[in-house]
TORVO-524869 format. One record per residue (C-alpha): residue number from 1; residue in one letter; x, y, z. Coordinates in Angstrom, 2 decimals, always signed. Example, Ala and Ser with C-alpha at 12.3 -4.5 7.8 and 13.67 -1.06 7.14 Angstrom:
! residues 2
@drenke: 1&mimi: a&X: +12.30&Y: -4.50&Z: +7.80
@drenke: 2&mimi: s&X: +13.67&Y: -1.06&Z: +7.14
END
This chain:
! residues 340
@drenke: 1&mimi: x&X: +5.10&Y: +12.49&Z: -15.52
@drenke: 2&mimi: x&X: +4.41&Y: +15.79&Z: -13.79
@drenke: 3&mimi: x&X: +4.77&Y: +16.00&Z: -10.03
@drenke: 4&mimi: x&X: +2.83&Y: +12.98&Z: -8.76
@drenke: 5&mimi: x&X: +0.92&Y: +14.80&Z: -6.01
@drenke: 6&mimi: x&X: -0.15&Y: +17.52&Z: -8.46
@drenke: 7&mimi: x&X: -1.13&Y: +14.89&Z: -11.02
@drenke: 8&mimi: x&X: -3.44&Y: +12.98&Z: -8.67
@drenke: 9&mimi: x&X: -4.81&Y: +16.19&Z: -7.11
@drenke: 10&mimi: x&X: -5.99&Y: +17.30&Z: -10.55
@drenke: 11&mimi: x&X: -6.86&Y: +13.95&Z: -12.14
@drenke: 12&mimi: x&X: -8.97&Y: +12.66&Z: -9.27
@drenke: 13&mimi: x&X: -11.23&Y: +15.65&Z: -8.74
@drenke: 14&mimi: x&X: -14.90&Y: +14.58&Z: -8.81
@drenke: 15&mimi: x&X: -16.53&Y: +15.91&Z: -11.97
@drenke: 16&mimi: x&X: -20.05&Y: +14.57&Z: -12.47
@drenke: 17&mimi: x&X: -21.02&Y: +14.48&Z: -16.16
@drenke: 18&mimi: x&X: -23.03&Y: +11.24&Z: -16.43
@drenke: 19&mimi: x&X: -26.68&Y: +10.65&Z: -15.57
@drenke: 20&mimi: x&X: -26.01&Y: +7.11&Z: -14.39
@drenke: 21&mimi: x&X: -25.83&Y: +6.46&Z: -10.65
@drenke: 22&mimi: x&X: -23.12&Y: +4.15&Z: -9.30
@drenke: 23&mimi: x&X: -24.00&Y: +2.15&Z: -6.20
@drenke: 24&mimi: x&X: -20.90&Y: +1.40&Z: -4.10
@drenke: 25&mimi: x&X: -21.41&Y: -1.46&Z: -1.62
@drenke: 26&mimi: x&X: -18.95&Y: -1.87&Z: +1.28
@drenke: 27&mimi: x&X: -17.59&Y: +1.50&Z: +0.17
@drenke: 28&mimi: x&X: -15.00&Y: +2.09&Z: +2.88
@drenke: 29&mimi: x&X: -13.69&Y: +5.64&Z: +2.79
@drenke: 30&mimi: x&X: -14.49&Y: +5.95&Z: -0.92
@drenke: 31&mimi: x&X: -11.37&Y: +4.97&Z: -2.86
@drenke: 32&mimi: x&X: -13.37&Y: +3.11&Z: -5.50
@drenke: 33&mimi: x&X: -16.08&Y: +5.78&Z: -5.61
@drenke: 34&mimi: x&X: -13.51&Y: +8.55&Z: -6.00
@drenke: 35&mimi: x&X: -12.22&Y: +6.89&Z: -9.15
@drenke: 36&mimi: x&X: -15.75&Y: +6.66&Z: -10.55
@drenke: 37&mimi: x&X: -16.60&Y: +10.26&Z: -9.62
@drenke: 38&mimi: x&X: -13.41&Y: +11.45&Z: -11.33
@drenke: 39&mimi: x&X: -14.61&Y: +9.53&Z: -14.40
@drenke: 40&mimi: x&X: -17.90&Y: +11.45&Z: -14.32
@drenke: 41&mimi: x&X: -20.32&Y: +9.27&Z: -12.35
@drenke: 42&mimi: x&X: -22.48&Y: +10.19&Z: -9.39
@drenke: 43&mimi: x&X: -22.12&Y: +7.70&Z: -6.52
@drenke: 44&mimi: x&X: -24.14&Y: +6.42&Z: -3.58
@drenke: 45&mimi: x&X: -22.22&Y: +4.48&Z: -0.93
@drenke: 46&mimi: x&X: -22.98&Y: +2.08&Z: +1.92
@drenke: 47&mimi: x&X: -20.49&Y: +1.39&Z: +4.68
@drenke: 48&mimi: x&X: -20.59&Y: +0.13&Z: +8.28
@drenke: 49&mimi: x&X: -17.57&Y: +1.99&Z: +9.73
@drenke: 50&mimi: x&X: -18.68&Y: +5.42&Z: +10.89
@drenke: 51&mimi: x&X: -15.31&Y: +7.18&Z: +10.43
@drenke: 52&mimi: x&X: -15.07&Y: +5.85&Z: +6.86
@drenke: 53&mimi: x&X: -18.58&Y: +7.14&Z: +6.12
@drenke: 54&mimi: x&X: -17.58&Y: +10.56&Z: +7.45
@drenke: 55&mimi: x&X: -14.48&Y: +10.57&Z: +5.24
@drenke: 56&mimi: x&X: -16.54&Y: +9.64&Z: +2.17
@drenke: 57&mimi: x&X: -19.12&Y: +12.35&Z: +2.82
@drenke: 58&mimi: x&X: -16.47&Y: +15.00&Z: +3.50
@drenke: 59&mimi: x&X: -14.67&Y: +14.44&Z: +0.19
@drenke: 60&mimi: x&X: -17.02&Y: +13.06&Z: -2.47
@drenke: 61&mimi: x&X: -20.05&Y: +14.51&Z: -4.22
@drenke: 62&mimi: x&X: -22.11&Y: +11.40&Z: -3.55
@drenke: 63&mimi: x&X: -23.63&Y: +10.42&Z: -0.21
@drenke: 64&mimi: x&X: -22.51&Y: +7.44&Z: +1.84
@drenke: 65&mimi: x&X: -24.92&Y: +5.83&Z: +4.32
@drenke: 66&mimi: x&X: -23.81&Y: +4.28&Z: +7.61
@drenke: 67&mimi: x&X: -25.76&Y: +1.08&Z: +7.12
@drenke: 68&mimi: x&X: -25.45&Y: -2.64&Z: +7.86
@drenke: 69&mimi: x&X: -26.53&Y: -4.29&Z: +4.63
@drenke: 70&mimi: x&X: -28.55&Y: -7.49&Z: +4.37
@drenke: 71&mimi: x&X: -29.95&Y: -9.54&Z: +1.51
@drenke: 72&mimi: x&X: -33.19&Y: -7.89&Z: +0.41
@drenke: 73&mimi: x&X: -32.21&Y: -4.36&Z: +1.42
@drenke: 74&mimi: x&X: -34.22&Y: -1.77&Z: -0.51
@drenke: 75&mimi: x&X: -31.90&Y: +0.76&Z: -2.14
@drenke: 76&mimi: x&X: -33.20&Y: +4.30&Z: -2.68
@drenke: 77&mimi: x&X: -33.25&Y: +5.49&Z: -6.30
@drenke: 78&mimi: x&X: -33.08&Y: +1.86&Z: -7.40
@drenke: 79&mimi: x&X: -34.62&Y: +2.70&Z: -10.78
@drenke: 80&mimi: x&X: -31.71&Y: +5.07&Z: -11.54
@drenke: 81&mimi: x&X: -28.84&Y: +2.77&Z: -10.53
@drenke: 82&mimi: x&X: -27.08&Y: +1.57&Z: -13.69
@drenke: 83&mimi: x&X: -23.75&Y: +0.46&Z: -12.23
@drenke: 84&mimi: x&X: -23.03&Y: -1.54&Z: -9.06
@drenke: 85&mimi: x&X: -19.51&Y: -1.67&Z: -7.65
@drenke: 86&mimi: x&X: -17.99&Y: -2.76&Z: -4.37
@drenke: 87&mimi: x&X: -15.44&Y: -4.62&Z: -2.34
@drenke: 88&mimi: x&X: -17.27&Y: -7.39&Z: -0.47
@drenke: 89&mimi: x&X: -15.35&Y: -8.02&Z: +2.79
@drenke: 90&mimi: x&X: -12.26&Y: -9.99&Z: +1.92
@drenke: 91&mimi: x&X: -11.30&Y: -11.26&Z: +5.39
@drenke: 92&mimi: x&X: -12.91&Y: -14.65&Z: +4.65
@drenke: 93&mimi: x&X: -10.32&Y: -15.17&Z: +1.89
@drenke: 94&mimi: x&X: -7.29&Y: -13.21&Z: +3.10
@drenke: 95&mimi: x&X: -3.97&Y: -14.88&Z: +3.79
@drenke: 96&mimi: x&X: -3.97&Y: -13.08&Z: +7.13
@drenke: 97&mimi: x&X: -7.47&Y: -14.20&Z: +8.08
@drenke: 98&mimi: x&X: -8.81&Y: -17.63&Z: +9.03
@drenke: 99&mimi: x&X: -9.81&Y: -18.29&Z: +5.40
@drenke: 100&mimi: x&X: -13.25&Y: -19.64&Z: +6.25
@drenke: 101&mimi: x&X: -14.69&Y: -18.33&Z: +2.99
@drenke: 102&mimi: x&X: -18.46&Y: -18.50&Z: +2.67
@drenke: 103&mimi: x&X: -18.75&Y: -19.88&Z: +6.22
@drenke: 104&mimi: x&X: -17.47&Y: -16.55&Z: +7.56
@drenke: 105&mimi: x&X: -20.26&Y: -14.22&Z: +8.72
@drenke: 106&mimi: x&X: -18.35&Y: -11.30&Z: +7.20
@drenke: 107&mimi: x&X: -18.82&Y: -12.66&Z: +3.68
@drenke: 108&mimi: x&X: -20.47&Y: -9.89&Z: +1.65
@drenke: 109&mimi: x&X: -20.94&Y: -11.71&Z: -1.64
@drenke: 110&mimi: x&X: -24.57&Y: -12.81&Z: -1.05
@drenke: 111&mimi: x&X: -25.46&Y: -9.13&Z: -0.54
@drenke: 112&mimi: x&X: -23.60&Y: -8.07&Z: -3.69
@drenke: 113&mimi: x&X: -25.21&Y: -10.79&Z: -5.83
@drenke: 114&mimi: x&X: -28.66&Y: -9.94&Z: -4.42
@drenke: 115&mimi: x&X: -28.17&Y: -6.26&Z: -5.35
@drenke: 116&mimi: x&X: -27.21&Y: -7.19&Z: -8.92
@drenke: 117&mimi: x&X: -30.17&Y: -9.59&Z: -9.20
@drenke: 118&mimi: x&X: -32.74&Y: -7.00&Z: -8.12
@drenke: 119&mimi: x&X: -31.23&Y: -3.84&Z: -9.65
@drenke: 120&mimi: x&X: -30.17&Y: -5.37&Z: -13.00
@drenke: 121&mimi: x&X: -27.44&Y: -2.78&Z: -13.67
@drenke: 122&mimi: x&X: -25.84&Y: -2.40&Z: -17.07
@drenke: 123&mimi: x&X: -22.43&Y: -3.05&Z: -15.53
@drenke: 124&mimi: x&X: -21.18&Y: -4.32&Z: -12.19
@drenke: 125&mimi: x&X: -17.71&Y: -4.63&Z: -10.74
@drenke: 126&mimi: x&X: -16.28&Y: -6.08&Z: -7.57
@drenke: 127&mimi: x&X: -12.73&Y: -6.23&Z: -6.28
@drenke: 128&mimi: x&X: -11.21&Y: -8.67&Z: -3.83
@drenke: 129&mimi: x&X: -7.94&Y: -10.16&Z: -2.69
@drenke: 130&mimi: x&X: -6.00&Y: -12.10&Z: -5.31
@drenke: 131&mimi: x&X: -5.88&Y: -14.98&Z: -2.81
@drenke: 132&mimi: x&X: -9.47&Y: -15.86&Z: -3.69
@drenke: 133&mimi: x&X: -7.93&Y: -17.57&Z: -6.73
@drenke: 134&mimi: x&X: -6.12&Y: -19.97&Z: -4.39
@drenke: 135&mimi: x&X: -7.85&Y: -22.40&Z: -2.09
@drenke: 136&mimi: x&X: -11.15&Y: -20.52&Z: -2.50
@drenke: 137&mimi: x&X: -11.24&Y: -20.62&Z: -6.29
@drenke: 138&mimi: x&X: -14.26&Y: -22.95&Z: -6.04
@drenke: 139&mimi: x&X: -16.20&Y: -20.16&Z: -4.31
@drenke: 140&mimi: x&X: -15.25&Y: -17.62&Z: -6.95
@drenke: 141&mimi: x&X: -16.56&Y: -20.10&Z: -9.53
@drenke: 142&mimi: x&X: -19.89&Y: -20.21&Z: -7.69
@drenke: 143&mimi: x&X: -20.06&Y: -16.42&Z: -7.60
@drenke: 144&mimi: x&X: -19.30&Y: -16.19&Z: -11.33
@drenke: 145&mimi: x&X: -21.93&Y: -18.85&Z: -11.98
@drenke: 146&mimi: x&X: -24.61&Y: -16.97&Z: -10.02
@drenke: 147&mimi: x&X: -23.86&Y: -13.69&Z: -11.78
@drenke: 148&mimi: x&X: -23.62&Y: -15.28&Z: -15.23
@drenke: 149&mimi: x&X: -27.05&Y: -16.84&Z: -14.82
@drenke: 150&mimi: x&X: -28.44&Y: -13.34&Z: -14.30
@drenke: 151&mimi: x&X: -27.62&Y: -12.70&Z: -17.96
@drenke: 152&mimi: x&X: -24.15&Y: -11.15&Z: -17.85
@drenke: 153&mimi: x&X: -20.82&Y: -11.79&Z: -19.45
@drenke: 154&mimi: x&X: -18.57&Y: -12.15&Z: -16.42
@drenke: 155&mimi: x&X: -14.79&Y: -11.91&Z: -16.54
@drenke: 156&mimi: x&X: -12.06&Y: -11.35&Z: -14.00
@drenke: 157&mimi: x&X: -8.39&Y: -10.55&Z: -13.89
@drenke: 158&mimi: x&X: -5.76&Y: -9.84&Z: -11.24
@drenke: 159&mimi: x&X: -4.44&Y: -6.31&Z: -11.65
@drenke: 160&mimi: x&X: -1.35&Y: -4.91&Z: -9.96
@drenke: 161&mimi: x&X: -1.84&Y: -1.23&Z: -9.13
@drenke: 162&mimi: x&X: +1.83&Y: -0.56&Z: -9.87
@drenke: 163&mimi: x&X: +1.09&Y: -1.24&Z: -13.56
@drenke: 164&mimi: x&X: -1.49&Y: +1.54&Z: -13.62
@drenke: 165&mimi: x&X: +0.34&Y: +4.56&Z: -12.19
@drenke: 166&mimi: x&X: +0.10&Y: +3.78&Z: -8.47
@drenke: 167&mimi: x&X: +3.48&Y: +3.86&Z: -6.64
@drenke: 168&mimi: x&X: +2.79&Y: +0.58&Z: -4.90
@drenke: 169&mimi: x&X: +2.76&Y: -3.14&Z: -5.64
@drenke: 170&mimi: x&X: -0.81&Y: -4.13&Z: -4.85
@drenke: 171&mimi: x&X: -2.54&Y: -7.07&Z: -6.51
@drenke: 172&mimi: x&X: -6.35&Y: -7.24&Z: -6.51
@drenke: 173&mimi: x&X: -8.83&Y: -9.38&Z: -8.38
@drenke: 174&mimi: x&X: -11.15&Y: -7.22&Z: -10.49
@drenke: 175&mimi: x&X: -14.33&Y: -8.93&Z: -11.67
@drenke: 176&mimi: x&X: -16.61&Y: -7.21&Z: -14.19
@drenke: 177&mimi: x&X: -20.07&Y: -8.17&Z: -15.40
@drenke: 178&mimi: x&X: -21.57&Y: -6.55&Z: -18.49
@drenke: 179&mimi: x&X: -23.88&Y: -7.00&Z: -21.47
@drenke: 180&mimi: x&X: -21.67&Y: -5.52&Z: -24.16
@drenke: 181&mimi: x&X: -17.87&Y: -5.65&Z: -24.26
@drenke: 182&mimi: x&X: -15.26&Y: -4.76&Z: -21.67
@drenke: 183&mimi: x&X: -11.52&Y: -4.16&Z: -21.91
@drenke: 184&mimi: x&X: -9.25&Y: -3.88&Z: -18.88
@drenke: 185&mimi: x&X: -6.92&Y: -0.88&Z: -18.73
@drenke: 186&mimi: x&X: -3.61&Y: -1.45&Z: -20.50
@drenke: 187&mimi: x&X: -0.45&Y: -2.08&Z: -18.52
@drenke: 188&mimi: x&X: +1.75&Y: +1.00&Z: -18.27
@drenke: 189&mimi: x&X: +5.46&Y: +0.28&Z: -18.63
@drenke: 190&mimi: x&X: +6.62&Y: +3.14&Z: -16.45
@drenke: 191&mimi: x&X: +6.49&Y: +2.58&Z: -12.68
@drenke: 192&mimi: x&X: +6.01&Y: +5.50&Z: -10.28
@drenke: 193&mimi: x&X: +8.51&Y: +5.37&Z: -7.40
@drenke: 194&mimi: x&X: +8.31&Y: +6.10&Z: -3.69
@drenke: 195&mimi: x&X: +10.52&Y: +9.16&Z: -4.19
@drenke: 196&mimi: x&X: +8.19&Y: +10.57&Z: -6.84
@drenke: 197&mimi: x&X: +5.23&Y: +10.07&Z: -4.53
@drenke: 198&mimi: x&X: +6.57&Y: +11.21&Z: -1.14
@drenke: 199&mimi: x&X: +10.05&Y: +12.55&Z: -1.86
@drenke: 200&mimi: x&X: +9.06&Y: +15.94&Z: -0.43
@drenke: 201&mimi: x&X: +8.54&Y: +14.46&Z: +3.06
@drenke: 202&mimi: x&X: +10.15&Y: +11.03&Z: +3.33
@drenke: 203&mimi: x&X: +13.56&Y: +12.25&Z: +4.56
@drenke: 204&mimi: x&X: +12.10&Y: +14.55&Z: +7.20
@drenke: 205&mimi: x&X: +12.84&Y: +13.52&Z: +10.83
@drenke: 206&mimi: x&X: +9.41&Y: +14.70&Z: +11.87
@drenke: 207&mimi: x&X: +7.11&Y: +13.69&Z: +13.35
@drenke: 208&mimi: x&X: +9.49&Y: +12.51&Z: +16.04
@drenke: 209&mimi: x&X: +6.98&Y: +10.10&Z: +17.53
@drenke: 210&mimi: x&X: +7.26&Y: +8.01&Z: +14.34
@drenke: 211&mimi: x&X: +11.03&Y: +7.52&Z: +14.63
@drenke: 212&mimi: x&X: +11.89&Y: +3.97&Z: +15.66
@drenke: 213&mimi: x&X: +13.51&Y: +3.41&Z: +19.02
@drenke: 214&mimi: x&X: +16.79&Y: +1.45&Z: +19.29
@drenke: 215&mimi: x&X: +14.79&Y: -1.42&Z: +20.76
@drenke: 216&mimi: x&X: +12.44&Y: -1.46&Z: +17.77
@drenke: 217&mimi: x&X: +15.44&Y: -1.47&Z: +15.42
@drenke: 218&mimi: x&X: +16.88&Y: -4.44&Z: +17.30
@drenke: 219&mimi: x&X: +13.56&Y: -6.28&Z: +17.08
@drenke: 220&mimi: x&X: +13.36&Y: -5.69&Z: +13.33
@drenke: 221&mimi: x&X: +16.98&Y: -6.80&Z: +12.82
@drenke: 222&mimi: x&X: +16.29&Y: -10.04&Z: +14.72
@drenke: 223&mimi: x&X: +13.15&Y: -10.67&Z: +12.67
@drenke: 224&mimi: x&X: +14.93&Y: -10.08&Z: +9.36
@drenke: 225&mimi: x&X: +17.80&Y: -12.35&Z: +10.38
@drenke: 226&mimi: x&X: +15.43&Y: -15.12&Z: +11.41
@drenke: 227&mimi: x&X: +13.40&Y: -14.79&Z: +8.19
@drenke: 228&mimi: x&X: +16.56&Y: -14.73&Z: +6.02
@drenke: 229&mimi: x&X: +15.65&Y: -11.29&Z: +4.69
@drenke: 230&mimi: x&X: +18.36&Y: -10.21&Z: +2.22
@drenke: 231&mimi: x&X: +17.31&Y: -6.54&Z: +2.01
@drenke: 232&mimi: x&X: +15.72&Y: -4.62&Z: +4.89
@drenke: 233&mimi: x&X: +12.01&Y: -4.07&Z: +4.32
@drenke: 234&mimi: x&X: +12.41&Y: -0.30&Z: +4.25
@drenke: 235&mimi: x&X: +10.85&Y: +1.73&Z: +1.45
@drenke: 236&mimi: x&X: +13.38&Y: +2.34&Z: -1.31
@drenke: 237&mimi: x&X: +13.24&Y: +5.75&Z: -3.04
@drenke: 238&mimi: x&X: +13.77&Y: +4.46&Z: -6.57
@drenke: 239&mimi: x&X: +11.26&Y: +1.61&Z: -6.38
@drenke: 240&mimi: x&X: +7.50&Y: +1.41&Z: -5.86
@drenke: 241&mimi: x&X: +6.32&Y: +0.62&Z: -2.33
@drenke: 242&mimi: x&X: +5.36&Y: -2.73&Z: -0.91
@drenke: 243&mimi: x&X: +1.63&Y: -3.37&Z: -0.47
@drenke: 244&mimi: x&X: +0.07&Y: -0.91&Z: +1.98
@drenke: 245&mimi: x&X: -2.07&Y: -2.71&Z: +4.58
@drenke: 246&mimi: x&X: -3.77&Y: -1.82&Z: +7.84
@drenke: 247&mimi: x&X: -1.35&Y: -4.11&Z: +9.63
@drenke: 248&mimi: x&X: +1.85&Y: -2.55&Z: +8.35
@drenke: 249&mimi: x&X: +0.63&Y: +1.01&Z: +8.82
@drenke: 250&mimi: x&X: -1.21&Y: +1.12&Z: +12.14
@drenke: 251&mimi: x&X: +1.18&Y: -0.93&Z: +14.27
@drenke: 252&mimi: x&X: +4.90&Y: -0.85&Z: +15.04
@drenke: 253&mimi: x&X: +5.41&Y: -4.37&Z: +13.74
@drenke: 254&mimi: x&X: +8.40&Y: -6.05&Z: +12.12
@drenke: 255&mimi: x&X: +6.66&Y: -5.57&Z: +8.76
@drenke: 256&mimi: x&X: +5.83&Y: -1.89&Z: +9.26
@drenke: 257&mimi: x&X: +6.10&Y: +0.56&Z: +6.37
@drenke: 258&mimi: x&X: +9.15&Y: +2.70&Z: +7.15
@drenke: 259&mimi: x&X: +11.68&Y: +5.04&Z: +5.54
@drenke: 260&mimi: x&X: +15.38&Y: +5.44&Z: +6.29
@drenke: 261&mimi: x&X: +16.51&Y: +8.96&Z: +7.16
@drenke: 262&mimi: x&X: +19.81&Y: +10.59&Z: +6.17
@drenke: 263&mimi: x&X: +21.24&Y: +10.05&Z: +9.67
@drenke: 264&mimi: x&X: +20.50&Y: +6.32&Z: +9.52
@drenke: 265&mimi: x&X: +17.47&Y: +6.35&Z: +11.77
@drenke: 266&mimi: x&X: +14.19&Y: +4.95&Z: +10.49
@drenke: 267&mimi: x&X: +10.70&Y: +6.42&Z: +10.70
@drenke: 268&mimi: x&X: +7.23&Y: +5.00&Z: +10.26
@drenke: 269&mimi: x&X: +5.05&Y: +6.56&Z: +7.59
@drenke: 270&mimi: x&X: +2.60&Y: +9.31&Z: +8.41
@drenke: 271&mimi: x&X: -1.00&Y: +8.85&Z: +7.34
@drenke: 272&mimi: x&X: -0.55&Y: +11.46&Z: +4.59
@drenke: 273&mimi: x&X: +2.47&Y: +9.64&Z: +3.16
@drenke: 274&mimi: x&X: +0.56&Y: +6.36&Z: +3.21
@drenke: 275&mimi: x&X: -2.42&Y: +8.03&Z: +1.53
@drenke: 276&mimi: x&X: -0.25&Y: +9.35&Z: -1.30
@drenke: 277&mimi: x&X: +1.32&Y: +5.93&Z: -1.85
@drenke: 278&mimi: x&X: -2.28&Y: +4.71&Z: -2.21
@drenke: 279&mimi: x&X: -2.80&Y: +7.56&Z: -4.76
@drenke: 280&mimi: x&X: -5.20&Y: +9.59&Z: -2.60
@drenke: 281&mimi: x&X: -4.96&Y: +13.31&Z: -3.44
@drenke: 282&mimi: x&X: -3.62&Y: +15.63&Z: -0.76
@drenke: 283&mimi: x&X: -6.98&Y: +17.41&Z: -0.58
@drenke: 284&mimi: x&X: -8.66&Y: +14.14&Z: +0.45
@drenke: 285&mimi: x&X: -8.97&Y: +14.35&Z: +4.26
@drenke: 286&mimi: x&X: -9.49&Y: +11.33&Z: +6.48
@drenke: 287&mimi: x&X: -11.75&Y: +11.42&Z: +9.54
@drenke: 288&mimi: x&X: -11.23&Y: +9.74&Z: +12.90
@drenke: 289&mimi: x&X: -8.28&Y: +8.87&Z: +15.08
@drenke: 290&mimi: x&X: -4.88&Y: +8.14&Z: +13.60
@drenke: 291&mimi: x&X: -5.47&Y: +4.39&Z: +13.86
@drenke: 292&mimi: x&X: -8.83&Y: +4.74&Z: +12.08
@drenke: 293&mimi: x&X: -7.20&Y: +6.85&Z: +9.37
@drenke: 294&mimi: x&X: -4.52&Y: +4.22&Z: +8.81
@drenke: 295&mimi: x&X: -7.19&Y: +1.52&Z: +8.63
@drenke: 296&mimi: x&X: -9.20&Y: +3.45&Z: +6.05
@drenke: 297&mimi: x&X: -6.09&Y: +3.97&Z: +3.91
@drenke: 298&mimi: x&X: -4.93&Y: +0.37&Z: +4.20
@drenke: 299&mimi: x&X: -8.34&Y: -1.02&Z: +3.27
@drenke: 300&mimi: x&X: -8.95&Y: +1.27&Z: +0.31
@drenke: 301&mimi: x&X: -8.84&Y: +0.64&Z: -3.41
@drenke: 302&mimi: x&X: -6.18&Y: +2.97&Z: -4.85
@drenke: 303&mimi: x&X: -8.28&Y: +5.76&Z: -6.40
@drenke: 304&mimi: x&X: -5.99&Y: +6.12&Z: -9.42
@drenke: 305&mimi: x&X: -6.45&Y: +2.44&Z: -10.27
@drenke: 306&mimi: x&X: -10.20&Y: +2.85&Z: -9.68
@drenke: 307&mimi: x&X: -10.24&Y: +5.81&Z: -12.06
@drenke: 308&mimi: x&X: -8.56&Y: +3.92&Z: -14.87
@drenke: 309&mimi: x&X: -10.94&Y: +1.00&Z: -14.44
@drenke: 310&mimi: x&X: -13.89&Y: +3.41&Z: -14.28
@drenke: 311&mimi: x&X: -12.94&Y: +4.91&Z: -17.65
@drenke: 312&mimi: x&X: -13.18&Y: +1.42&Z: -19.17
@drenke: 313&mimi: x&X: -16.49&Y: +0.78&Z: -17.40
@drenke: 314&mimi: x&X: -17.70&Y: +4.07&Z: -18.86
@drenke: 315&mimi: x&X: -16.90&Y: +2.85&Z: -22.38
@drenke: 316&mimi: x&X: -18.85&Y: -0.36&Z: -21.73
@drenke: 317&mimi: x&X: -21.77&Y: +1.54&Z: -20.22
@drenke: 318&mimi: x&X: -22.22&Y: +3.57&Z: -23.42
@drenke: 319&mimi: x&X: -22.09&Y: +0.55&Z: -25.75
@drenke: 320&mimi: x&X: -25.15&Y: -1.14&Z: -27.21
@drenke: 321&mimi: x&X: -26.37&Y: -3.63&Z: -24.61
@drenke: 322&mimi: x&X: -27.36&Y: -7.25&Z: -25.26
@drenke: 323&mimi: x&X: -30.41&Y: -8.63&Z: -23.48
@drenke: 324&mimi: x&X: -30.00&Y: -11.19&Z: -20.68
@drenke: 325&mimi: x&X: -31.88&Y: -13.70&Z: -22.84
@drenke: 326&mimi: x&X: -29.49&Y: -13.16&Z: -25.75
@drenke: 327&mimi: x&X: -26.48&Y: -13.80&Z: -23.50
@drenke: 328&mimi: x&X: -27.92&Y: -16.88&Z: -21.77
@drenke: 329&mimi: x&X: -29.00&Y: -18.49&Z: -25.05
@drenke: 330&mimi: x&X: -25.44&Y: -18.35&Z: -26.36
@drenke: 331&mimi: x&X: -23.63&Y: -19.61&Z: -23.29
@drenke: 332&mimi: x&X: -22.62&Y: -23.24&Z: -23.22
@drenke: 333&mimi: x&X: -22.86&Y: -25.04&Z: -19.84
@drenke: 334&mimi: x&X: -19.16&Y: -24.90&Z: -18.97
@drenke: 335&mimi: x&X: -19.20&Y: -21.13&Z: -19.45
@drenke: 336&mimi: x&X: -21.23&Y: -20.87&Z: -16.27
@drenke: 337&mimi: x&X: -18.21&Y: -22.00&Z: -14.26
@drenke: 338&mimi: x&X: -15.42&Y: -20.28&Z: -16.14
@drenke: 339&mimi: x&X: -14.43&Y: -16.66&Z: -16.38
@drenke: 340&mimi: x&X: -14.05&Y: -15.36&Z: -19.91
END
């Protein structure tokens, strides 16, 4: 592979060639939309966090609206929206949340399903935490059932971004609905490493304010001893990174993302290093305070993974489409509660 930063800088440039409009719900800073714009689609985004909206609008061709969405919301250009994508808030299902599922007010799935029902796109896609396949699998079954009854083939799979060119282990559930045929991107055998992604900066002792204090090192050592950690949770140059999250970027916690310098000291990641490990191009600039930038990066879909999925969605979009009636007539009852 060529230099990783050069590769993503060139590959992920928005280049609108398709007439179809992609509606991105709960768009964040635009990681998913960037992948679709690089694949040729124009996007429209909706997001509640103002700094994330500013980031989206500063970097993408499409426009993101700072809007609290509700069921029944009227989307502009509805007649031109052919693809609906999004990441409904995953806190209700996250291991680090209270796992209340559909009882959590932050649950965005009713809004996503309502948009698909009223817009009737050719293709839709949502991503969520892999943990939804655990104790909340019953709720995923309900979601699949609702979307299937709208006349779509619905299938899902857990993808690890590290298998698709991203220098980071990051598992996400990717669910796709369509009226033709869809194939997930193939697994790539070669893994991109931390050194390939941030080797030009990771051994630098600057910025100094990111270098861990002796007390922080002692705290981490005590945590790793107590948790029977065999290898320190530093980033290793010749391996992909651990999962990037808001929690392990924004705070000096025992689980923080950190690199070991030549002199033995350790340093937290900068926002630019974290962004590159998420496969954001260097030209992609994040708005807001440092904490808000870390949060946008940690919450994002890796754009390179989004791009490779978008290319497959593009193939499906251009296929001959079945009618909803055709699909529903051929489904047997148990199909309504099972992913293909």
